C-alpha positions in Angstrom: -12.9 16.6 8.2 -10.0 15.5 6.4 -7.2 14.9 9.1 -4.9 17.4 7.3 -7.6 20.0 8.1 -9.0 18.9 11.1 -5.0 19.1 11.8 -4.8 23.1 11.1 -7.9 23.7 12.9 -6.5 22.2 16.0 -3.0 24.3 15.1 -5.4 27.3 14.5 -7.4 27.1 17.8 -4.1 26.1 19.9 -2.4 29.2 18.7 -5.7 31.7 19.6 -5.7 29.8 23.1 -2.1 30.5 23.5 -2.0 34.0 22.5 -4.7 34.6 24.7 -3.5 32.9 27.6 -0.6 35.4 27.0 -2.7 38.0 27.2 -3.9 37.5 30.5 -0.8 37.7 32.5 0.9 40.3 30.4 -2.2 43.1 30.7 -1.6 45.0 33.5 -4.2 46.7 36.0 -2.7 50.2 35.5 -2.7 49.7 31.6 -6.6 48.8 31.4 -7.7 51.8 33.7 -5.2 54.1 31.8 -7.3 52.8 28.7 -10.5 53.3 30.2 -9.7 57.1 31.7 -8.8 57.6 27.8 -11.7 56.9 26.4 -14.1 57.8 29.3 -12.6 61.6 28.7 -12.3 61.9 25.0 -15.2 63.6 23.4 -15.2 61.8 20.5 -13.6 58.2 20.1 -11.4 58.0 16.5 -10.9 54.1 15.5 -8.3 53.5 13.0 -7.7 50.4 11.2 -7.3 48.6 7.7 -6.8 45.3 6.6 -6.6 42.6 8.9 -7.3 44.4 11.8 -10.8 45.9 10.5 -12.5 43.0 12.2 -11.2 43.6 15.3 -11.3 47.7 15.5 -15.2 47.7 14.1 -16.5 46.5 16.7 -15.4 49.4 18.9 -17.6 51.8 17.6 -20.4 49.6 17.8 -19.8 48.8 21.4 -19.1 52.5 22.4 -22.3 53.7 20.6 -24.6 51.3 22.7 -22.7 53.2 25.5 -23.3 56.3 24.1 -20.2 57.7 23.3 -19.4 59.5 20.7 -17.1 57.4 18.3 -16.3 57.8 14.5 -14.5 54.8 12.1 -12.1 56.4 10.0 -11.9 55.2 6.7 -9.5 56.1 4.0 -12.2 56.7 1.2 -10.9 59.5 -0.7 -7.7 59.8 1.4 -9.2 61.9 4.1 -9.0 59.8 7.3 -6.1 62.2 9.0 -7.5 65.0 8.1 -10.6 64.8 10.6 -10.6 67.6 13.2 -9.1 65.7 16.3 -8.5 67.7 19.2 -6.6 67.0 22.4 -9.9 66.2 23.7 -10.4 63.5 21.2 -9.1 60.0 21.4 -7.3 58.1 18.5 -7.5 54.3 18.7 -5.6 52.2 16.0 -5.1 48.7 15.6 -2.5 47.4 13.2 -0.1 44.6 13.4 3.3 44.0 11.0 3.1 44.4 8.0 1.6 47.6 9.3 -0.8 49.3 7.2 1.3 52.8 6.3 -2.2 54.8 6.1 -2.5 53.7 9.9 1.1 54.7 11.2 1.2 57.9 9.0 -2.3 59.0 10.8 -0.9 58.1 14.4 2.6 59.6 13.9 0.6 62.8 13.0 -1.7 62.5 16.3 1.1 61.9 17.8 3.2 65.1 16.6 0.2 67.0 17.4 0.4 66.1 21.1 -2.7 64.1 20.3 -3.4 60.7 23.0 -3.2 57.9 21.1 -4.7 54.1 22.2 -3.2 51.8 20.1 -3.6 47.7 20.8 -0.5 46.2 18.3 2.2 43.5 18.1 5.1 44.6 19.9 7.3 46.9 21.8 8.8 47.9 18.8 5.5 48.9 16.5 5.2 52.3 15.2 2.1 52.3 16.8 3.6 51.2 20.6 6.2 54.1 19.7 3.6 57.0 19.1 1.0 55.9 21.5 0.7 57.2 25.1 -1.1 53.8 26.1 -0.3 50.8 23.4 -1.3 47.0 24.1 0.9 44.0 23.0 -0.6 41.3 21.4 1.7 38.1 21.1 0.3 35.6 18.2 1.9 32.9 16.5 1.1 32.9 12.5 -0.3 29.9 11.3 0.4 28.9 7.7 0.9 33.1 7.1 -2.5 33.7 9.2 -2.6 34.9 12.4 -5.4 34.4 15.1 -7.7 37.6 15.8 -9.7 36.0 18.9 -7.0 37.4 21.3 -7.0 41.0 19.9 -11.0 40.9 19.8 -10.7 39.7 23.4 -9.3 42.5 24.8 -11.0 45.1 22.6 -14.4 43.2 23.8 -12.7 43.1 27.8 -11.9 46.9 27.4 -15.5 48.2 26.1 -17.2 45.8 28.9 -14.8 47.1 31.8 -15.7 51.0 30.4 -19.5 50.0 30.5 -19.1 48.8 34.4 -17.0 52.0 34.9 -20.1 53.8 33.8 -22.4 51.8 35.6 -20.6 52.5 38.7 -20.9 55.9 37.8 -23.7 56.4 37.2 -25.3 54.8 40.4 -23.0 56.5 42.7 -24.7 59.8 41.2 -28.2 58.1 41.1 
């Protein structure tokens, strides 16, 4: 690997490590418990995402299906994502970072205005997702040459789903 490419790899991997380290100290146990409760209570979890965040959020339906929870990955084919029949028993799980995807922002705001629950993964407390969600997790990461690491957000999402799996196993064991 030429020197410049090696340096880029080192810088990008360090940015990922720093962001994951930041998450480890910023995530509160009460927020994780609340997020798990939101996902567990939802009849259907609707996951909404576009662009850079797609790799992060597309993992959620895969994991929730493995946990035998109903989940729908919303897309914008035909412009129909906001028209899905979400009820107050459902959950909108949204992932977006600056520059925020307009369609995702509109959908989150629409669900929020109908008093529907929104769980968000975003980049800061002033994010349109954070403002219009019942609970949001903020992932602070540094851009390297215009690219932000996805690994911190993926670690967060995988941790939430893993914790939900453990919670469901514990509840099954108590019943069994």
